C-alpha positions as CSV (number, residue, x, y, z in Angstrom):
1,M,-18.1,-19.4,27.6
2,S,-20.0,-16.1,27.1
3,I,-23.3,-16.5,28.9
4,T,-26.1,-13.9,29.1
5,L,-28.2,-13.8,32.3
6,R,-31.7,-12.3,32.0
7,A,-35.2,-12.5,33.5
8,I,-37.4,-15.4,32.4
9,H,-40.2,-14.4,30.0
10,E,-43.3,-16.3,29.0
11,R,-41.8,-17.0,25.5
12,D,-39.2,-19.1,27.3
13,A,-41.8,-21.7,28.4
14,E,-40.9,-24.3,25.7
15,A,-37.2,-24.1,26.3
16,L,-37.6,-24.4,30.1
17,A,-39.9,-27.4,29.7
18,S,-37.4,-29.0,27.4
19,I,-34.6,-28.6,30.0
20,L,-36.8,-29.9,32.8
21,N,-37.7,-33.0,30.7
22,Q,-34.0,-33.9,30.1
23,P,-33.0,-37.2,31.8
24,R,-30.2,-35.8,34.0
25,V,-32.2,-32.7,35.0
26,R,-35.3,-34.7,35.8
27,W,-33.2,-37.1,37.8
28,G,-32.2,-34.3,40.1
29,T,-35.7,-32.8,40.6
30,L,-39.1,-33.9,41.9
31,R,-40.6,-33.6,38.4
32,L,-42.4,-36.4,36.7
33,P,-41.4,-37.3,33.1
34,Y,-43.1,-35.8,30.1
35,R,-44.5,-32.6,31.6
36,P,-46.2,-30.4,29.0
37,T,-44.9,-27.0,27.9
38,Q,-48.2,-25.5,29.2
39,S,-47.3,-26.2,32.8
40,M,-44.2,-24.0,32.4
41,G,-46.1,-21.2,30.8
42,D,-48.5,-21.3,33.8
43,W,-45.6,-21.3,36.2
44,I,-44.0,-18.2,34.5
45,R,-47.3,-16.3,34.4
46,Q,-48.2,-17.0,38.0
47,H,-44.8,-16.1,39.7
48,P,-45.0,-13.5,42.4
49,A,-43.2,-10.2,41.8
50,E,-41.0,-10.8,44.9
51,D,-39.4,-13.9,43.4
52,V,-36.3,-13.7,41.3
53,R,-36.1,-15.9,38.2
54,V,-33.0,-15.9,36.1
55,L,-32.3,-17.5,32.8
56,A,-28.9,-18.3,31.3
57,E,-28.5,-18.3,27.5
58,Q,-25.8,-18.3,24.9
59,Q,-26.4,-17.2,21.4
60,G,-30.2,-17.7,21.8
61,T,-29.9,-21.2,23.3
62,V,-31.3,-21.5,26.8
63,L,-28.7,-23.3,29.0
64,G,-30.5,-23.3,32.4
65,F,-32.4,-21.2,34.9
66,A,-32.6,-20.5,38.7
67,T,-35.1,-19.0,41.1
68,L,-35.4,-17.5,44.5
69,N,-38.9,-18.1,45.8
70,R,-39.5,-15.7,48.7
71,M,-41.5,-17.0,51.7
72,K,-44.4,-15.0,53.3
73,G,-45.3,-13.6,56.7
74,R,-42.9,-14.4,59.5
75,R,-40.5,-16.1,57.0
76,I,-40.3,-13.1,54.6
77,H,-36.5,-13.1,55.3
78,V,-36.2,-16.6,53.7
79,A,-36.2,-17.8,50.1
80,E,-36.1,-21.3,48.5
81,L,-33.6,-21.8,45.8
82,V,-34.2,-23.9,42.7
83,I,-31.7,-24.4,39.8
84,A,-31.7,-26.4,36.6
85,V,-28.9,-26.6,34.0
86,G,-29.5,-28.5,30.7
87,D,-27.8,-31.9,30.5
88,E,-25.3,-30.9,27.8
89,H,-24.3,-27.7,29.7
90,A,-23.7,-29.2,33.1
91,G,-20.2,-28.8,34.5
92,K,-19.4,-25.8,32.3
93,G,-19.9,-22.9,34.7
94,V,-23.5,-22.2,34.0
95,G,-24.7,-23.2,37.5
96,T,-21.9,-21.0,39.0
97,Q,-23.1,-18.0,37.1
98,L,-26.7,-18.6,38.0
99,M,-25.9,-19.1,41.6
100,A,-23.7,-15.9,41.7
101,A,-26.7,-13.9,40.3
102,L,-29.1,-15.3,42.9
103,I,-26.7,-14.7,45.8
104,D,-26.2,-11.1,44.6
105,A,-30.0,-10.6,44.4
106,A,-30.5,-12.1,47.8
107,D,-27.8,-10.1,49.6
108,N,-27.9,-6.8,47.8
109,W,-31.6,-6.4,46.6
110,M,-33.9,-8.7,48.6
111,N,-32.4,-8.4,52.1
112,L,-32.7,-12.1,52.6
113,K,-31.2,-13.6,55.8
114,R,-31.6,-17.3,54.7
115,I,-31.7,-19.2,51.5
116,E,-32.7,-22.9,51.7
117,L,-32.9,-25.9,49.4
118,T,-33.1,-29.7,49.3
119,V,-30.8,-31.8,47.2
120,Y,-30.7,-35.5,46.6
121,T,-27.8,-37.0,48.7
122,D,-26.3,-38.6,45.6
123,N,-26.2,-35.4,43.5
124,A,-22.5,-34.7,44.2
125,P,-22.1,-31.9,41.6
126,A,-25.0,-29.9,42.9
127,I,-23.9,-30.4,46.5
128,A,-20.4,-29.1,45.6
129,L,-21.9,-26.1,43.9
130,Y,-24.0,-25.2,46.9
131,E,-21.1,-25.6,49.3
132,K,-19.0,-23.4,47.1
133,F,-21.5,-20.6,47.8
134,G,-21.6,-21.1,51.5
135,F,-24.5,-23.5,51.9
136,V,-24.2,-26.0,54.8
137,H,-25.9,-29.3,55.6
138,E,-28.6,-28.9,58.2
139,G,-30.1,-32.4,58.1
140,T,-31.3,-35.3,56.0
141,H,-34.9,-36.3,55.1
142,V,-35.0,-40.1,54.7
143,A,-37.1,-41.6,52.0
144,Y,-38.0,-38.1,50.8
145,A,-39.0,-38.9,47.2
146,F,-39.5,-41.9,44.9
147,R,-37.1,-41.9,41.9
148,D,-36.2,-44.6,39.5
149,G,-38.1,-47.2,41.4
150,A,-36.6,-46.5,44.8
151,Y,-36.9,-44.1,47.7
152,V,-34.1,-41.5,48.0
153,D,-32.9,-39.2,50.7
154,V,-32.3,-35.5,50.5
155,Y,-30.1,-33.1,52.4
156,C,-31.6,-29.9,53.7
157,M,-29.0,-27.2,53.1
158,A,-29.1,-23.5,53.8
159,R,-27.0,-20.3,53.5
160,V,-27.5,-17.9,56.4
161,S,-26.0,-14.5,56.0
162,A,-24.3,-12.8,59.0
């Protein structure tokens, strides 16, 4: 699959909102259902310059996106990772390409020491992707979020460079 990676632009708001409203994507995130496109436009416009936001597309179709959101102050060496791949594109290498782009940015451009994330404990495909890129389990938050009528746990995972 020939995938193009590029920066996220304001014109991508509708496509990103569509991805985040897909059932499987929403299941793996903290997002509530039926979020409007406007909220994505606001998110794109307000992102700090020190964050990296990458979009994956193929022949004009947005497949997914990922971000590194850099912390401030005494945690300037840390970024939080977020990734979302559209339901019909999951398991086809899109996440791997997005992750590789973020790791390259973190290691070679941002001088990050630590990348951290949380992931639902029942999201095996995401956990496998993170482990493939050197993320390790650091702990579990019990009853972290309410999803599909029940409280669910998340793993705290991080990749710390040498």
